[in-house]
PAMARSE-46631 format. One record per residue: residue in one letter; residue number from 1; x, y, z of N, C-alpha, C, CB in turn. Coordinates in steps of 0.2 Angstrom, whole numbers. Glycine has a CB too. Example, Ala and Ser with C-alpha at 12.3 -4.5 7.8 and 13.67 -1.06 7.14 Angstrom:
2
ATOM residuo num n_east n_north  n_up ca_east ca_north ca_up c_east c_north  c_up cb_east cb_north cb_up
ATOM       A   1     66     -28    39      62      -22    39     66     -16    39      57      -22    45
ATOM       S   2     64     -11    35      68       -5    36     64       0    39      70       -3    29
END
This chain:
62
ATOM residuo num n_east n_north  n_up ca_east ca_north ca_up c_east c_north  c_up cb_east cb_north cb_up
ATOM       M   1    344     380   789     344      373   788    341     370   782     340      369   794
ATOM       A   2    336     373   779     333      371   773    337     372   767     326      375   772
ATOM       E   3    341     378   768     346      379   762    351     373   762     349      386   763
ATOM       N   4    354     371   767     359      366   767    356     359   764     361      364   774
ATOM       K   5    350     357   765     347      352   761    346     353   754     340      350   764
ATOM       K   6    344     359   752     344      361   745    350     360   742     341      368   744
ATOM       D   7    356     363   745     362      363   742    365     356   740     367      367   746
ATOM       K   8    363     351   745     365      344   744    362     341   738     364      340   751
ATOM       N   9    356     343   736     353      340   731    354     343   724     345      341   732
ATOM       V  10    359     348   724     361      350   717    365     346   714     364      357   718
ATOM       K  11    363     344   707     367      340   703    373     343   701     363      337   697
ATOM       K  12    379     340   701     385      343   699    388     340   693     390      343   705
ATOM       D  13    387     343   687     389      341   681    396     344   678     384      341   676
ATOM       L  14    399     347   683     405      351   681    411     346   681     407      357   685
ATOM       N  15    415     346   675     421      342   674    426     347   671     419      336   670
ATOM       I  16    432     344   672     437      348   668    436     349   661     444      345   669
ATOM       G  17    436     355   658     435      356   651    427     358   650     436      350   647
ATOM       T  18    423     358   655     416      360   655    416     368   653     412      359   661
ATOM       N  19    412     370   649     411      377   647    406     380   652     409      378   640
ATOM       V  20    408     386   655     404      390   659    403     397   657     406      390   667
ATOM       S  21    398     400   659     396      407   657    395     411   663     390      407   652
ATOM       L  22    399     416   663     398      421   669    397     428   666     405      421   673
ATOM       T  23    394     432   670     393      439   669    397     443   673     385      441   669
ATOM       G  24    400     448   671     404      452   675    405     459   672     411      449   676
ATOM       L  25    408     463   676     409      470   674    416     471   672     407      475   680
ATOM       V  26    418     474   666     424      475   664    427     482   668     425      476   656
ATOM       T  27    432     481   672     434      486   676    440     490   673     436      484   683
ATOM       A  28    444     486   669     450      489   666    452     485   660     456      490   671
ATOM       V  29    456     488   655     459      485   649    466     488   648     454      486   643
ATOM       F  30    471     483   649     478      485   648    480     481   642     482      485   654
ATOM       D  31    483     484   637     486      480   631    481     475   629     493      478   633
ATOM       N  32    483     468   631     479      463   629    476     459   635     484      458   625
ATOM       M  33    476     462   640     473      460   647    467     463   649     478      460   652
ATOM       V  34    461     460   651     455      463   653    454     461   660     449      461   648
ATOM       H  35    452     466   664     451      464   671    443     465   672     454      470   676
ATOM       V  36    440     459   674     433      458   675    431     457   682     430      452   670
ATOM       Q  37    426     461   684     424      460   691    418     455   691     422      467   695
ATOM       I  38    419     450   695     413      445   695    412     444   703     415      438   692
ATOM       G  39    406     447   705     405      447   712    410     452   716     405      440   716
ATOM       A  40    414     449   721     419      453   724    426     452   722     418      451   732
ATOM       K  41    426     447   717     433      446   714    434     449   707     433      438   713
ATOM       I  42    440     451   706     443      453   700    447     448   696     446      460   700
ATOM       V  43    445     446   690     449      441   686    452     444   681     444      435   684
ATOM       T  44    458     442   679     462      445   674    462     440   668     469      447   675
ATOM       V  45    460     442   662     459      437   657    462     440   650     451      436   655
ATOM       N  46    466     436   647     469      438   640    463     439   635     474      433   638
ATOM       I  47    463     444   632     458      446   627    457     441   622     459      453   624
ATOM       K  48    462     437   620     461      432   615    457     426   618     468      429   613
ATOM       D  49    457     425   625     454      420   628    446     421   628     456      418   635
ATOM       L  50    444     428   628     437      430   628    434     428   621     437      437   629
ATOM       Y  51    438     428   616     435      427   609    437     420   607     438      432   604
ATOM       A  52    440     416   611     442      409   609    436     405   606     446      405   614
ATOM       G  53    436     402   601     430      398   598    425     402   594     427      395   604
ATOM       L  54    426     409   594     421      413   591    423     414   584     419      419   595
ATOM       N  55    419     416   579     421      418   572    421     425   572     417      414   567
ATOM       H  56    424     429   576     425      436   576    432     438   576     421      439   582
ATOM       S  57    433     443   572     440      445   572    442     449   578     441      450   565
ATOM       I  58    448     449   580     450      453   586    454     459   584     454      449   591
ATOM       S  59    451     465   586     455      471   585    458     473   591     450      477   582
ATOM       T  60    465     474   591     469      476   597    472     483   595     474      471   599
ATOM       P  61    473     487   600     476      494   599    484     493   597     476      498   605
ATOM       N  62    486     497   592     493      496   590    498     499   595     494      500   583
END
């Protein structure tokens, strides 16, 4: 019961376009797609999206 009260008091500042940061385990890399496990879910992400906004060059296999 105490957890339910605590959850209701959490301020929610998430809006569309909000940046979030998650930590996950890379489980596979295929061409330009990366499979990342976050908890029990596996998310497929384009490698270019991982580096979007960074000033790093992307090296991809030929």
